[in-house]
C-alpha positions in Angstrom: 5.5 11.3 -6.1 9.0 10.3 -6.8 10.6 9.9 -10.2 10.8 6.3 -10.0 7.9 4.5 -11.9 6.8 2.7 -8.8 6.8 3.8 -5.2 6.4 0.7 -2.9 5.5 0.9 0.8 6.4 -2.2 2.4 7.4 -3.7 6.0 10.5 -5.4 6.3 9.0 -8.3 8.4 6.2 -8.8 6.1 6.7 -12.1 4.0 4.2 -10.9 1.3 6.1 -7.8 1.0 9.3 -9.7 0.5 7.6 -11.9 -2.2 6.3 -8.7 -4.0 10.0 -7.3 -4.0 11.4 -10.6 -5.2 8.8 -10.7 -8.1 9.5 -7.0 -9.0 13.3 -7.7 -8.9 12.9 -10.6 -11.3 11.1 -8.1 -13.7 13.8 -5.6 -13.4 12.4 -3.2 -10.7 14.5 -2.8 -7.6 15.5 0.0 -5.4 17.4 2.4 -7.4 16.4 0.8 -10.7 12.6 2.0 -11.2 11.5 1.3 -7.6 11.3 3.6 -4.7 11.1 1.5 -1.6 9.8 3.0 1.6 9.1 1.6 5.0 5.4 1.8 5.6 5.8 1.8 9.4 8.4 4.7 9.6 7.0 6.7 6.6 3.2 5.8 6.0 1.7 7.1 2.7 0.4 10.7 2.8 -3.2 11.7 3.1 -2.9 12.7 -0.6 -1.7 9.4 -1.6 -4.3 7.7 0.4 -7.0 9.8 -1.1 -5.6 8.8 -4.5 -5.7 5.2 -3.6 -9.3 5.4 -2.3 -10.4 7.2 -5.7 -8.8 4.5 -7.7 -9.9 1.4 -5.6 -13.4 2.9 -4.7 -13.4 0.9 -1.5 -11.8 2.0 1.6 -12.0 -1.6 3.2 -9.3 -2.6 0.7 -6.9 -0.2 2.3 -7.0 -1.7 5.7 -4.7 -4.6 6.9 -7.6 -6.4 8.7 -5.3 -9.2 10.0 -3.0 -6.7 11.7 -2.7 -5.9 15.5 -3.4 -2.2 14.8 -6.7 -3.0 13.2 -7.7 -5.6 15.7 -6.9 -3.0 18.5 -9.2 -0.4 16.9 -12.0 -3.2 16.2 -14.0 -3.6 13.1 -17.0 -1.8 14.3 -15.0 1.2 15.2 -13.2 1.3 11.8 -16.7 0.8 10.1 -18.0 3.8 12.0 -15.3 6.2 10.7 -16.0 8.6 8.0 -13.8 8.3 4.9 -11.8 11.2 6.0 -11.3 9.9 9.5 -10.4 6.5 8.0 -7.7 8.1 5.8 -6.4 10.2 8.7 -6.1 6.8 10.9 -4.4 5.1 7.8 -1.9 8.0 7.4 -1.1 8.1 11.1 -0.4 4.2 11.4 1.2 2.4 8.6 0.7 -0.9 10.2 -3.2 -0.3 9.6 -2.5 -0.3 5.8 -2.8 -3.5 3.8 0.7 -4.2 2.4 2.6 -3.9 0.1 0.9 -0.7 -1.0 2.3 0.4 -4.4 1.7 3.6 -6.3 2.8 4.0 -9.8 3.5 7.2 -11.7 0.9 6.0 -14.1 -1.8 6.4 -11.5 -2.1 2.7 -10.7 -2.7 1.8 -6.9 -2.0 -1.9 -5.8 -2.8 -3.0 -2.5 -1.7 -6.5 -1.3 0.2 -8.8 -3.7 -1.5 -10.7 -6.3 1.1 -11.4 -9.1 -1.6 -11.6 -12.0 -3.1 -8.2 -10.9 0.3 -6.6 -10.6 1.4 -7.9 -13.9 -1.6 -6.5 -15.8 -1.5 -3.2 -13.8 2.2 -2.5 -14.3 2.5 -4.2 -17.7 5.2 -6.6 -16.5 
């Protein structure tokens, strides 16, 4: 994990990611100022980070970007048939499979998707 309080995996063409970045900037978190920004397609979360997310969230379905092309190409039935380990490996191999934005806080918080109310509580902003 980086020394920044929040590592945010996002995709530049994702409007939800842009909304999350704007929301964070309005609260004083921006790249170089408490936020480490990572392109989820070029550098997806590691298996260890995804394991942490699964442990915190308790439901691997929350990790998947079910509206994305990568997910549709695999098919919901194929994804459902994967073991947790196989699902995490697939997510680590293709950042577009991961629901975004995907945020990891040094406090151990994991945020998937952007819900301002949830983020505000989780991050104390």
